[in-house]
Each structure stands twice: as structure tokens, then as C-alpha cells.
C-alpha positions as CSV (number, residue, x, y, z in Angstrom):
1,M,-159.6,-48.4,-65.9
2,D,-161.3,-45.5,-65.9
3,N,-162.0,-45.4,-62.0
4,R,-158.4,-45.7,-61.6
5,K,-157.6,-42.9,-64.1
6,S,-160.5,-40.8,-62.2
7,L,-158.6,-41.7,-58.7
8,M,-155.4,-40.6,-59.8
9,T,-156.7,-37.4,-61.3
10,R,-158.5,-36.7,-58.1
11,I,-155.2,-37.5,-56.2
12,G,-153.1,-35.3,-58.5
13,E,-155.5,-32.4,-58.3
14,S,-155.5,-32.8,-54.3
15,W,-151.5,-32.7,-54.2
16,K,-151.7,-29.7,-56.5
17,N,-154.1,-28.0,-54.4
18,A,-152.3,-28.8,-51.3
19,F,-149.0,-27.6,-53.0
20,R,-150.7,-24.6,-54.0
21,D,-151.8,-24.0,-50.2
22,V,-148.7,-24.7,-48.9
23,L,-146.8,-22.2,-51.3
24,L,-149.4,-19.6,-50.5
25,I,-148.8,-19.9,-46.7
26,V,-145.0,-19.9,-47.4
27,V,-145.2,-16.8,-49.5
28,S,-147.5,-14.9,-47.0
29,I,-145.0,-15.8,-44.3
30,I,-142.1,-14.6,-46.2
31,I,-143.8,-11.3,-47.2
32,A,-145.0,-10.8,-43.5
33,F,-141.4,-11.4,-42.3
34,A,-139.9,-9.1,-45.0
35,L,-142.6,-6.4,-44.2
36,D,-141.8,-6.8,-40.4
37,A,-137.9,-6.6,-41.2
38,W,-138.7,-3.4,-43.5
39,W,-140.7,-1.9,-40.8
40,S,-138.2,-2.6,-38.1
41,G,-135.4,-1.3,-40.1
42,I,-137.3,2.1,-40.7
43,Q,-137.7,2.2,-36.7
44,D,-134.2,1.5,-36.3
45,E,-133.3,4.3,-38.7
46,R,-135.4,6.7,-37.2
47,R,-134.0,5.7,-33.7
48,V,-130.6,6.0,-34.8
49,S,-131.2,9.4,-36.2
50,R,-132.7,10.9,-33.2
51,H,-129.5,9.4,-31.3
52,F,-127.4,11.1,-33.8
53,D,-129.1,14.3,-33.4
54,A,-128.9,14.2,-29.5
55,L,-125.1,13.0,-29.9
56,E,-124.1,15.8,-32.3
57,H,-125.7,18.3,-29.9
58,E,-124.1,16.7,-26.8
59,F,-120.6,16.6,-28.3
60,K,-120.5,20.2,-29.4
61,E,-121.5,21.3,-26.1
62,A,-118.5,19.0,-24.8
63,L,-116.2,20.6,-27.4
64,A,-117.2,24.1,-26.2
65,G,-116.5,22.9,-22.4
66,F,-113.0,21.6,-23.4
67,K,-112.1,24.8,-25.0
68,A,-112.8,26.8,-21.8
69,D,-111.1,24.2,-19.8
70,R,-108.0,24.2,-22.0
71,E,-107.8,28.1,-21.7
72,E,-108.4,27.8,-18.0
73,V,-105.6,25.0,-17.6
74,E,-102.9,26.7,-19.6
75,S,-103.4,29.9,-17.8
76,A,-102.8,27.7,-14.5
77,I,-99.6,26.3,-16.2
78,G,-98.4,29.8,-17.0
79,A,-99.0,31.0,-13.5
80,T,-97.3,28.2,-11.8
81,R,-94.2,28.6,-14.1
82,A,-94.2,32.2,-13.4
83,I,-94.1,31.6,-9.5
84,L,-91.4,28.7,-10.1
85,A,-89.3,31.2,-12.0
86,V,-88.8,33.7,-8.7
87,M,-88.8,30.8,-6.1
88,G,-85.7,31.1,-4.1
89,T,-85.3,34.9,-4.8
90,R,-86.3,37.8,-2.9
91,Q,-89.1,40.4,-4.2
92,D,-90.2,43.6,-2.9
93,E,-93.5,43.9,-1.0
94,S,-95.0,45.4,-4.1
95,F,-94.9,41.8,-5.5
96,A,-97.5,40.7,-2.9
97,D,-100.4,41.3,-5.2
98,S,-98.8,39.5,-8.0
99,L,-98.0,36.4,-5.9
100,S,-101.6,36.2,-4.7
101,F,-103.0,36.5,-8.1
102,L,-100.6,33.8,-9.5
103,L,-101.1,31.5,-6.7
104,N,-104.7,31.8,-7.4
105,N,-104.3,31.4,-11.0
106,S,-102.4,28.1,-10.6
107,Y,-104.7,26.6,-7.8
108,D,-108.2,27.6,-8.7
109,V,-108.9,25.4,-11.7
110,G,-111.0,22.4,-12.0
111,V,-112.1,20.3,-15.1
112,F,-115.0,18.2,-14.9
113,A,-116.4,16.3,-18.0
114,S,-119.8,14.3,-17.8
115,E,-120.7,11.5,-20.4
116,G,-124.0,12.9,-21.1
117,G,-127.5,11.7,-21.3
118,A,-127.7,10.9,-25.0
119,L,-124.5,8.7,-24.8
120,S,-125.7,7.0,-21.8
121,A,-129.1,6.2,-23.4
122,I,-127.4,4.8,-26.6
123,L,-125.0,2.6,-24.5
124,S,-127.4,1.3,-22.0
125,S,-130.1,0.3,-24.8
126,G,-127.8,-1.4,-26.7
127,D,-128.3,0.6,-29.7
128,I,-124.8,1.5,-30.3
129,G,-125.1,-1.9,-32.4
130,L,-127.3,-0.3,-35.0
131,I,-124.4,2.3,-36.1
132,D,-122.7,1.2,-39.3
133,D,-119.7,3.0,-38.7
134,D,-117.1,0.9,-36.8
135,S,-115.0,3.9,-36.0
136,L,-117.9,5.9,-34.5
137,S,-118.9,2.9,-32.4
138,Y,-115.5,2.7,-31.1
139,L,-115.1,6.4,-30.0
140,L,-118.4,6.3,-28.4
141,A,-117.7,3.1,-26.7
142,G,-114.4,4.3,-25.4
143,W,-115.9,7.9,-24.3
144,P,-116.6,7.1,-20.9
145,A,-113.1,5.5,-20.1
146,R,-111.6,8.8,-21.7
147,L,-113.7,10.9,-19.5
148,G,-113.0,8.7,-16.3
149,R,-109.1,9.2,-17.0
150,L,-109.6,12.9,-17.3
151,N,-111.7,13.3,-14.2
152,A,-109.5,11.1,-12.0
153,D,-106.4,13.3,-13.0
154,N,-108.6,16.3,-12.1
155,E,-109.4,15.0,-8.7
156,I,-105.7,14.5,-7.9
157,L,-105.3,18.2,-9.1
158,T,-108.3,19.4,-6.9
159,A,-106.8,17.4,-3.6
160,S,-103.5,19.0,-4.2
161,R,-104.9,22.5,-3.7
162,E,-106.9,21.3,-0.5
163,Q,-104.4,18.9,1.2
164,E,-101.1,20.5,0.2
165,L,-101.1,24.1,-0.4
166,R,-103.4,25.2,2.4
167,L,-101.6,22.9,5.0
168,R,-98.3,24.5,3.7
169,L,-99.5,28.1,3.9
170,I,-100.7,27.5,7.5
171,A,-97.4,25.9,8.5
172,L,-95.6,29.2,7.1
173,G,-97.9,31.7,8.8
174,V,-99.3,33.0,5.5
175,P,-102.8,34.3,5.7
176,E,-105.0,32.6,3.2
177,S,-107.2,35.5,3.3
178,R,-104.7,37.4,1.7
179,I,-104.5,35.3,-1.3
180,A,-108.2,34.6,-1.6
181,G,-108.8,38.4,-1.4
182,N,-108.1,38.3,-5.3
183,L,-111.4,36.5,-5.7
184,K,-113.7,39.4,-5.9
185,H,-117.0,37.4,-5.3
186,L,-115.8,36.6,-1.7
187,N,-115.8,40.3,-0.7
188,L,-113.3,39.9,2.0
189,E,-112.0,42.4,4.2
190,P,-108.3,43.2,3.9
191,T,-106.4,41.0,6.4
192,K,-104.8,42.4,9.6
193,F,-101.9,39.8,9.6
194,S,-98.6,40.3,7.6
195,F,-98.2,38.6,4.4
196,D,-94.4,38.0,3.8
197,T,-94.2,37.0,0.0
198,N,-90.3,35.9,0.6
199,R,-91.5,33.4,3.2
200,I,-93.4,31.7,0.5
201,L,-90.5,32.5,-2.4
202,G,-87.9,30.9,0.2
203,D,-89.5,27.8,1.1
204,A,-88.3,24.7,-0.9
205,G,-91.7,22.7,0.1
206,V,-93.7,25.0,-1.9
207,E,-91.4,24.9,-4.6
208,S,-91.7,21.0,-4.6
209,M,-95.6,21.3,-4.6
210,L,-95.6,23.8,-7.5
211,V,-93.5,21.3,-9.3
212,S,-95.8,18.4,-8.7
213,R,-98.7,20.6,-9.5
214,L,-97.1,21.6,-12.8
215,I,-96.8,17.8,-13.7
216,R,-100.6,17.4,-12.9
217,L,-101.6,20.4,-14.8
218,V,-99.8,19.3,-17.8
219,L,-101.4,15.7,-17.5
220,V,-104.9,17.4,-17.2
221,L,-104.1,19.6,-20.2
222,E,-103.0,16.3,-22.2
223,G,-106.3,14.5,-21.1
224,V,-108.4,17.7,-22.4
225,E,-106.6,17.7,-25.8
226,M,-107.1,14.0,-26.2
227,A,-110.9,14.4,-25.1
228,S,-111.2,17.2,-27.6
229,Q,-109.6,15.3,-30.4
230,D,-112.1,12.5,-29.6
231,A,-115.0,14.7,-29.5
232,E,-113.9,16.5,-32.7
233,Q,-113.9,13.1,-34.4
234,V,-117.3,12.0,-33.1
235,V,-118.8,15.3,-34.5
236,S,-117.3,14.7,-37.8
237,R,-118.3,11.2,-38.2
238,L,-121.9,12.0,-37.2
239,A,-122.0,14.7,-39.7
240,R,-121.2,12.2,-42.4
241,S,-123.4,9.4,-41.1
242,K,-126.4,11.6,-41.4
């Protein structure tokens, strides 16, 4: 009887020791996982913080660029409307300088927006999943597409200058050097060819191109304004998330 009791006692102690050892192992594993998760969380927070600092700088720069782009496009729209207002009329020779300036202002405009290195890094690394603000994540994920549409409209705008206006002026016998003479950095000598402003103002083809250009300029302006609004929201949400 005593032997059986002693055996049961030893078995009980063995099970107790085994349970204690298992419990210690489980607790150790849980602590290890908790520490690893805690440390990973700290590293993620630091990484997100670095991303936010870079993104804030990048989007503030984009906003400054969009402000300049908006002014340039608005100026081009104003110049295009001013030419359209006198199309089909006859003007004195003194209007030549004004027409050259307006044509340059209408056509010498371009908008190009870059995605930016900080955003490219956060999108390619998958770190965008670490951002708790869903609205911010949505804006950042959609930013490349927003810029893609804007740059596509700008490419059409640039092509219309290169492929339409230049060829039409050549067909009308208009010396492009007379128009480009307003660009001071070119230092062009005065052209020896005559510049008849009424040849341009009396051409329905030029008017059609200007109307088409006005439409494109308005589309680009809308794209710049929408990109500016998105960029402002990104900067605002970044400031709140810090």
C-alpha cells in the first residue's frame, strides 16, 4: 500500500514538473512573440514616420509646382481667348507684336508632374499597408493614375503645338522666327520675311486649332486643379497622422 502511494506521489510530482516545464516553455514563447511583435511595431512606426516626413516634403513641392502650372495654363487660356476674340477681323501692322506675344503665350506652355521617389518607395515596398488612415492610403494609391491622366492631357497639348500650329504657319507662309522673336533667350535676329498678321487672323484653320487648343488647355487646368486638391488633402492628412 505504501509502495503504491509512493509511486502515485512520484507520478504526480512528475506530471506536476512536466506541466510546470511546459507552462514555462509556453509562457516563454508567448513573451518572445510579444517582444518580437512589440519591436516590429516600433520598427514599423519608425518606418512609417520616415515615409510621412518624405511624403510631406514631396507633396508640398508638388503643390508649389501645381501653383506655378496653374498660373501658366491660365495665362495661356487668356492669350488663346484674346486671339480668338480678334479672329476674322483686320488689324493694323502695329498688332504684330501683340499677336506674336499672344501666340507664344498660348502655345509655349507645358505641365509635367512626377510621381516622386518617396511615394514610389512606399508603393513598391508594400508599406502603404502600414498606414492606418484609409483615406490617406486611397489618395496615395490613386496618385500615379491622377498624374498619368494629367500628363497624358499635357502630351496632347504639346503635340498640338508641334504638329498643328507650326505646319499651319508654314502653309500660310508665316515666318516662325517673327513669333519666336519674343523668346528673349533665343536672341534671334529680326526676320527679313514679311509678317502679315491678317493672314493669320483671316484663316479659319488657325481659328479651329485655337478652339481645339482652348479645350485642351481647360482640360489640363482641370487636371492641375484636381491634382492640387488631392495633394492638399494628402498634406493635411499627413500632418494629422503624425
